[in-house]
Each structure stands twice: as structure tokens, then as C-alpha cells.
N, C-alpha and C positions, 0 to 999 in steps of 0.2 A: 482565513480559511474559507469563509463564505464566498469571497470574491473568486478565489481559485476554483472552488467547486462549481460556481455558476458558469465560469468561463469554460471549464472542462465539459460541462453538460451541453452548453451551446455549441461549441466547436465540434463535439463528437457527433452531433446529429447532422450538421450542415454540409460537410464535405461529401456526404453520400446521399444527397437528395436524388441523384440519378440511380434509384433502385426501384425494384418492383417485384410483383409476384405473379406475372402472367405467363401461362404456358406457351402461347403463341406471341412471339415478339413482334410488335408493331409500334410505331410512334404514338398513335392515339391510344392504343391499348395500354401502353406503359403509363402514359399520363393519367388515364382514368384509374389505373391500379394504384399509382402513387397517392392520389387524393384519398382513395378509400382506405389504403393501408395506413397512412399517417393520421387519418381521422380516428381510426381504431386505437392508435397510440396517443391520442390527445394532441396531435399537431395539426394546425390548420394550414393548408397549402392551396392557394388560389392564384390564378393568372388574371391580370388585367385584360389581356387579349390573347387569342390563340388563332394561328393561321396555318392551314394545311395546304401545301403546294408541292406537287411532284414527289410525294413520299417523304417530304420534310415538314415537320411540325415545329413552328416557331412560337414560343411562349414569351410574352412580354410582361414586365412589371409583375413578377411572381412574388407574392407576399407569403411570408412564413411567420407563424406565431405559435407559441406554446407556453404553458404554465409550468413553473417550477415550484418546489416547496415554499420558497420565500420570495417569489416574484414572478415576473413574466419576461419573455424575450420576443421581439418582433424584428423583422427585417424584410428587405426587398431585393430581389435579384433582377437586374435589368433585362436579361435575356437568357433563355435556355433553348437550345436547338437540338431536336431529335431527328436524325436522318436515317431512313431505312436503306440498307445496303443489299447488294445482289446476293450475298451469302446468307441472307435471313437474319442478320444481326442489325442492331441499331447503334449508330455512332452518336454520342451525346457530348455536346460542348456547351459552355456557358460563359457568361461575362467574366472577364479577368478577375473582377473583385466584386464584393457586395458588402453592405453595411448591416450591422445588427445593433439593436438597442436593448439593453437590459434595465429593468426597473426592479430594484430589490428592496425588500423590507425585512432584513434579518432580525431575529429576536435578540441577538447579543450585540448588535451594533446599530449605528444610525442608518436610516434609509439612504440609498445612493442610486444614481443613474450612471450607466456605463455604456459608452459607444465603442463598438468593435468594427474593425475592417478585416475581412477575410479575403486574401488574394491567392489565386492559383492560376496564373497566366499559363496558357498552353495545356491546361487540363483536358484530357480526352478519356472518355469512358465508353466502353463497347459492351452492349448487352446482348445476351444470347439465352435461348430457352431450351429446356429438355424436360418433358413431363411436367410435373408441378413445380419445378425449380427454375428460377431465372438467375443467371450468373452474370457477373460483371468483372471486367478487368479495367484497371485505370492506371494512368501514370501522368505525372506533372513534373516539370523541371524544378518547381519549388512550391511550397505552401506556407503562407505567412499569415499569422494572426496578430493584429496590432490593436492594442487598447488605445484608441484615439483620445478619449476623454473620460474622466471620472468626476462626477459632480455630487456633492452631498449638501443637503440643506441649502440649496441654491448657490453654493460656492464651488467653483471649479478647482480641483486639486491639481497640483503639479506632479503628474504621474505619467510615466511612459512604460509600456510593456510591449515587447516584441518577441514572438516565438516563430522561428523560421526553420522549416524542414527542407532539405535539399534532395533532389533526385528521388521523388516519391513514386511508389508503385504498390499495387496490391490487387487483391481479388475480394469479391463480395458476392454472396448468394443468398436468396430467400426462397423458402419453400411454402407453398400454400398450406393452410390449415388454420385451426383455431386453438391457440394463437399461431401467427406466422413465425416460422423459425428462420434464424440467420446464421451464417458462418462467414468469418472474415479473416483475412491475413493482410498485413501491412508491413512495408519496409521503407527505409529512407537512409541515405548515406550519412546524414548528419542532422543534428538538432542544435540550434543555438538559442539561448534565452538571454534577454537583456531587459532588466527591470530597474527603474529609478523612481524615487518618490521623495518629496520634501514635506516636512511637517508644516501644517498650516500656521503655526506660531513662530516659524523660523528657527526652531530649536535644533534642527539637524536634518541630514539627508540620509537616504537609504539607496544603495545600488547593489545589484546582483547581476553577474555575468557568468554564463556557463556555456559549455560546448560538449556534445556527446556524439560519438560515431557509431555507425552500424546499428541503427535503430530498427527493431522488429517487434511486432505485436500480433496477437491473434485473439479472437473472441468468438463465442458461440452462445446461442440461447434463443429467447423469443424477443421480438422487437418491443413489445409492450413492457416486458421486464427490463429491457435495456434502458428505456426512458424512465421507468420508475426507480431505477437504481440510484438516482440522485436524491431520493427521499430516504433519510435514515430510518424512518419507521418501516417503510416498505422493505428496505434491505434486511431488517431484522425480523420480518414477519414470518419467514420460513416459506413464503409462497413464490419467491423468485426462482428463475432458472436461467442464470447467466454465469459464464466463466470466461477467463481470459488470462493471457500472459503478456509480459513486456520484457525485453532484454536490450542491453546496449553493449557495445564492444569497447568501452572505455570513455572516460571524460573527466572534466574538472569544472569547478565553479569557484568564484570569489564573491564574498559578501562583505560590504563595507557599510558601517553605521557611523556617521559623524555626529559631533555634538559633544556635550559634556561627558557622556558615557560612551566614548568612541570604541569601536571594535572592528576587527577585520578577521574573517574566517576564510581560509583557503582549503580546498579539498580536492582530491583526485582519486580515481579508482580504475583498475584494469578492466573489470567487467561488472555488470549489474543486472539484476533480474527481479521481477515481481510476478506474482500470480495470485488470482483470486477466484472464488467460486461461491455463488449464492445458489444453492441447489437443494430442492426439497426441504429437508428439516435442518440443514446445517449451513454454516458460513465458514469459509476457509480463506485465509489471507497469509501470504508469506513473501519473503524477499531474501536476496543474498547479494553480496559484493565480494570481490577479491582485490587484493593489492590496494587497500585503502590507505591514504595518507592525508593528514590534515594539520593545519597550523592555526592557532588562535592568538591574537595579540590585541593590545589596546588598553585604554584606561578602565574598561569595564571589568578586567580581571586583575588579580593581585600580583601577577607575574608579568615581566616584560613580554614573554612569549611562551606558549605551550605548543609542543608538537608531538605527534604520535603516529604510529602506523599499525595496521592490522592486516594480517595475511588473508583472513577470511572472516566475514560476518554472515550470519543467517538468523532469520526470525520466521517462525511459523506458528499459526494458531488455527485450530479447527474446533469449533464449538457447536453443539446442538442448540437450535433456537426455537423449535416447535414444541409447544406444550404437549406432553404425552405421558401416558402411564408406562411406557416402555423406555428403557435406557438406550442412549445413543453414544457413539464414539466421540471422544474429544482428544485433543493433542496439543502439546506446547513444545516448541523448540527454540532455544536461545543459544547461539554459538558465537563466541568471540575468540578466535584462534590466532595465536602469534601476535599478541599485543605487545608493542614496545613503545616506550615514551622517550622523549628527547633528554639530552644531558642537562637542560636547564632545570628540569624537575629533579632528576637524580642528584644534581649538585647541591640542592637544598636539603634533601633527605639523607643522602649517603655520599658526601663529597670524596671520601677515600675509597669508594668502590668495594666495600666489604660485602654487601648483599649481592648475590649472583643476579646478573641482569638478563637471565634467560627470558625469552618471550613468554608472556603470561597467557593463560587460556581459561575461559569459562564456558563450559558446555553443560546444558541441562536439556534432556530429552525425556518428556513425559507423555504418557498416553493413558487412556482409561475409558470408562463408560459412566455416564451420568444421566439422570432423569430431570427434565425441565418441568418445574412445578407451576410456573406462571407464564403468562403471555409477556415475553421480554420486550415486545414493541409497545406495551402499555406502560407509561411512566408511573401511573398510580399503582399498578400491580408490582412494579419493581421496587417501589419505595414502601410497600406494605410490610406487615409483620411477617417474620419467617424468611428463610433462605429461598432464593429463586430456583435453586437446583439441589438435587440430592445425588452425591457421588456414590457409585456402587463399586468402583475399582480404580486403582491408580497403579500404573507400571512405571518404575524408574528405569527406563531403557539405558540411559547413560548419564553419569554425573562426573564431571572433571573440573577441578579447580587447581591450577598450577600457578605459583607465584613465588618469586625469590628462591628458587631451588627446591621448594616443597611442592608436593602434589597429592591431592586427594581424589580418589576415584570411587565409584560405587554403582550398584545396580540392585534392583529389588522390586517387590510387588506387594500390594495390599488390597484386600477386599473389605467391603463395609456391608455387613448383613444386619437385618433387623430394621426397626424403625429408628429414625433420627431423633435425637433429643431436641426439645424446643429451642429454636434459634440456631441450631447447628446444621451444617450442610450435609452431614452423613452420620451414620451410626458408628459404633466402636470399630476400629480397624483390626484386621487379622492379616499377618504376613511377616516379611522379613526384608532386610536390606543388608547387603554385603559391602563393607567399606575397606579400602586400602589407603594407608597414609605413609608417605615416604619423605625424608628430608626435613621433617618438622623440627626435630631436636637441633639439627645444625642451624636452621634458620632462627630458632628461638635463642640459641646461644649467641649468635651474631647480634641479634637485637639487644640482648643484655649487655654485651661488650660495647655497643654503641651508645648505651644509656637510654635507649628508647623504651625498654621494658624493664621494670624493677626485678631484681633477682627473686624476691619473694613471690611475685606473681608468676614468674617462670616456673618456679618449683611447684606451685599450685596447679599449673597447667599440665606439667609432667605427671603429677600424681593422678589427675583426672584421666589422662591418657592411659596410664597403667590400669585404672579401674575398668575402662571400657574396651581396651584393645590388648592384644597380645603381640609381642615382638617376634617376628619370624625371620628377621635378618637385621643387619646393622642399620639402625635408624629406619626400619620399615615395619609397620604395624598393620594388623588385620583385625577386623571386628565384624561379627555377625550379630546384628540387632534383630531380635524376634519379638513379636507382639502376639499374644494369645487373645482369643475371643473374650475372655474374662477380664482383659485389661492388664494382664501380667506382661512384664518386659524383662527380657534376658539379654545379656551381652556375652557371647561366646559360651552359652550355657549357664552362666551365673546370673541368678535372679537379682535385678536391681529395682524392681517395683512389683 
């Protein structure tokens, strides 16, 4: 993960060196602004030589360097040319490729050196200005990031990584201020990923090949915060102001691990999306996919092959991160809809097909408010005595669990008033949850007939169901669970505690 995070941080900054914050667009003015702007963001940008001729500024041997949480990155671009045009814009081109060197010292792994080559032949960027905002449009036939070499403890590893984007285009703008704000949009026809590595002891190989279509992304925030986003402590400090989205129009990948514990994973999806936001006092992260299919095989699993498909997956998390005396919103979404598994698993569990093989669903949608009690970016504070947050309310917006012909749904809300007990995240709850269960008895009887559940245990489960729920239709039950401020619990008006 350290390697991928470092690679992402490096390549995210470099393709957009042709940016600035000058109101009047000129070649020399842009270059001066780049140096000032990147210096403010902790990036050193220096040219070995600069030559101005006929409205064209040619920069040679442009050196770039910046620090990351666990290392440094340095590189040299042979040439950047900024040409002033008759319409008041500046046309910017650069060398077809340039090299970057990463020197990393991660806390959880051995130090390593990585050599990257970034190639964008035919890249053209056009800069224009209006007021305090400088805007850019860019396009390139392709953008390739190649990991040319990885070396650790003086030994070169057999590793190859290639990331290739085709038909790249986008826009980028920066607005003067303290700090400088940016807004960007990016699109590419396709993305291909090829990774291979061999263990140093010869015990096995790893390969990954993937391809995705209709890539699009957007982001906005401040430039300083964008650079700081690679630092986990900064990301959790509550001080950042960065948000973005990523989508693709379908893709697939295959992962192979050879050796004694060999394994092959193949997966595809119809669409995919991610979004994130580090804004003010909260962090938001989420993603979704549709039409997911995957297959796992190999000696590392106890089955010859496992396959499954999911119509829709989604995950979302919003949490407050700033220490405060006031409560803030939080949310959690987990959705696995339309899950089906292959016959190779069903044949082991239910070879005669007695259990309904309807698609399974798990949906959990929660929201509420909580008060952050400590600085979550401080490891010592997080490991200290007491809970890091105090929950004031929880809303169960939706709960669905469907499996084997049975389905449980519910919704409800709880509030937590008063002081929390020592070591507890919240005070005693008050509220209720409404639950509906259907098809449970039919599923239970099937499991008994198959010998998977003893008859005595099934009878115990049915008795418990009768205590907590009332039957409103054939094999359909409802239950209203209520909790009073004094700690009393009732089910359908009957006190159970």
C-alpha cells in the first residue's frame, strides 16, 4: 500500500506542472507564478536555464522535488516550452517523457528506491486568464506511468508496473488567494494496468492485468491541502479542504499468484464510482459498483473454484474528525444487493436444491450525530483511556437482510441523553425499532429437513420468535422494540426487561 500511495502522490502532481495563478497570462509570468505557488505547497521547481525569444519561453533541465510523509521524490524534465499566442493565451508543451526517483522509508516495510518514467507524447496545454483565475485545457493521445525499477536494501527487484491512459483530456483552474484554490476535470477513453513481480527467494510470482473504459474524475479544493492529503495524519486533522469523484464505464482485472499457495482472481463490473471529501470537520468516503462478477480458484482456497455475482454494491462513510463540544453528523452505508453464488458452492451445501436460491441482499443505512472528544490525528489520544467519541443519536434509515427465501427489514431511531458511563461511547438509549420478518419458518423447516439444524434448536428459535414478534400473516412477523430512558425494553408493548 505504501508503494501505491507514493506512486499516486507523485503522478498526481506531475502531469499538471503547467498550471498557475496569474491574472495576466504571459509566458514569463506563468513561470514565476508556478515557482511561487509550488513553493507554498512544499514543492521545489527550478530550471537549469531559461531563454525568452519572440514571446516563447524555453525552460531546460527543470528539476522537481518534494517531500512525502515517508520519503522524497525528485525528477528532471528536459524541456518545457511556453509560447504566447495572438489570442492572449499561452500554449505549453514539454518533453515527451521525464523520470522521477522515489526514496521511501516506510514504517511498516523495508526502505526502497523506485524509478518512474512518465510519458505523455503530444501533450498540449493551453492557459488563459480571467480576473484572479487562470484556466487550462489539455489533451494528450496517451499518458503512461512506468515503474522502471524498484530496489530495496541494495538489491533490484524483478518488478514491472505500467499504467496507461488513452485519449486524455481535461480542464484545470486555479484562483488566487490564501490558500490558492483549484478545480479540475479529467477524462480518458481507457485505463490499462499491468503489474508483475517475483519473490526475491524465488518462491513465486505475482501478476495483475486490468482494463477499464470511460474514465472520468473531478476534484476541487486548495492546492496545499491536495499535496497534504497523502499524509494520513493531515487527512484526519479536520483542516483539509479537498473533495473529488472518480467513475468508470466498466472494466475487468485478473490477478495471479503462483507458488505453493497459488491463486487466481478474476473480476469484472459494468460501472464503478468513488467519491471523497476532506472538508472542515468531517471526512467522507464512498464507492459503488454495478454488475460485479468474480471468480477465485487455486490451491490457496479449499474449493476448486468459487464464483459469485452482485447486482449492486455500495459503501459510504461520513465521520466527524474535529474535536468539539458540539455534535456533528455521521453516516454509514453498506449495500450488497442481488448476491448470487455459483453452483460449486451450492452443490456442497444444498445438492438437491431445497433452499431457495433467490439473490441475497444486505443493506444497512445508518445516520446520526456524535461528539468527537479527542484529537483523532493524535495516536496517543486515540489509545488513551475512554472512548474517542460520544454518540448523541442513531437513525436506522434502512435495514434489509434477505437470504434463502427469508427476509428481515427494519427502521428506527435512538437518542442518547445524559452523561456517558466510563468507557462507554454514549449514555443510555431511548427510542424504537420496527422489524418485519418473513419466510423464516419455511427456511428453518428446510434446514431441519436437510439435517443442518437440529429439531430442538429449531423449536427454541420459534419460541423466541413468538416472544418477541407477532404473526400478522402466514410466516410473516412484526415486532416493535422500544427502549425507555430508564432502560426498560418492550416488544409489541410487552415488557421484556
